[in-house]
C-alpha positions, -999 to 999 in steps of 0.1 A, spaced: -588 -295 875 -577 -296 911 -588 -282 944 -617 -258 945 -626 -246 910 -644 -214 900 -679 -217 885 -669 -205 851 -640 -230 849 -663 -258 858 -689 -248 834 -664 -243 805 -650 -278 812 -684 -294 814 -696 -276 782 -665 -290 764 -672 -325 776 -708 -323 765 -696 -312 730 -674 -343 730 -703 -365 739 -724 -349 710 -696 -357 686 -692 -392 700 -729 -402 696 -731 -385 662 -701 -406 651 -717 -438 664 -750 -429 646 -732 -423 614 -715 -457 616 -747 -476 625 -761 -498 597 -794 -504 615 -819 -475 613 -832 -481 649 -797 -481 663 -788 -449 643 -819 -432 656 -811 -442 692 -776 -427 690 -790 -396 673 -814 -392 702 -785 -394 727 -766 -368 707 -796 -346 710 -798 -351 747 -761 -343 751 -768 -311 730 -795 -303 756 -770 -307 784 -746 -284 767 -774 -258 762 -783 -260 799 -748 -255 809 -744 -226 785 -776 -210 799 -764 -214 834 -731 -198 825 -750 -169 810 -771 -166 842 -804 -177 825 -811 -211 841 -804 -235 870 -808 -272 871 -811 -293 902 -806 -330 910 -838 -350 909 -835 -382 928 -812 -412 925 -811 -434 894 -808 -472 896 -776 -487 883 -775 -522 870 -737 -521 870 -735 -540 838 -713 -513 822 -689 -515 852 -677 -550 841 -674 -546 804 -642 -538 785 -645 -508 762 -629 -503 728 -624 -475 704 -653 -470 679 -644 -486 646 -662 -484 613 -675 -520 617 -685 -516 654 -714 -539 662 -744 -531 683 -731 -548 714 -698 -530 711 -715 -497 706 -736 -502 737 -706 -511 758 -687 -480 746 -717 -459 753 -721 -473 788 -685 -465 796 -689 -430 782 -719 -423 804 -702 -438 835 -673 -415 829 -696 -385 825 -714 -394 857 -680 -395 876 -669 -363 860 -700 -343 871 -699 -359 905 -662 -349 909 -668 -314 895 -697 -309 920 -673 -317 948 -650 -289 935 -676 -263 930 -679 -235 957 -714 -223 946 -742 -245 959 -763 -237 927 -734 -250 905 -731 -280 927 -768 -287 923 -765 -283 885 -736 -307 882 -753 -333 904 -784 -329 882 -763 -336 852 -746 -365 869 -781 -381 874 -790 -375 838 -758 -393 827 -767 -421 851 -801 -424 834 -784 -426 800 -761 -454 813 -791 -472 827 -809 -470 793 -779 -485 776 -776 -512 802 -813 -522 798 -808 -522 760 -778 -544 764 -796 -567 789 -826 -571 766 -810 -573 732 -775 -587 737 -774 -608 769 -808 -624 762 -797 -634 727 -767 -653 739 
């Protein structure tokens, strides 16, 4: 997507990315051996389904979402190397991968907001960017508390 994009193009693109995120977290959940980890990834898959539903409702003219404040960023995910999910992916690896995914989603929505002509669509995308930043923060806190402190 380049230049100024139309609202429907942006929404279709964002809906497709949210579906990819649902599939990503569902796959991580199915690979998790620990019940708590599986439930956490299932929860994130549910949140991404919610984002997709919001975007779909906006596209259908049924709802708007606005940005709600800034979210703190510990920047832990910015310095970790990601990897492709494997069947034997450990908890630390899954968290790193999830942080990278959320950071990419944040950047995507921020970029798309800059391309949107409609102020309501810009607000929607900035709101979704903040939600993705919250997800990344939750993964960073989890990593800090359960991986960094164990080493």
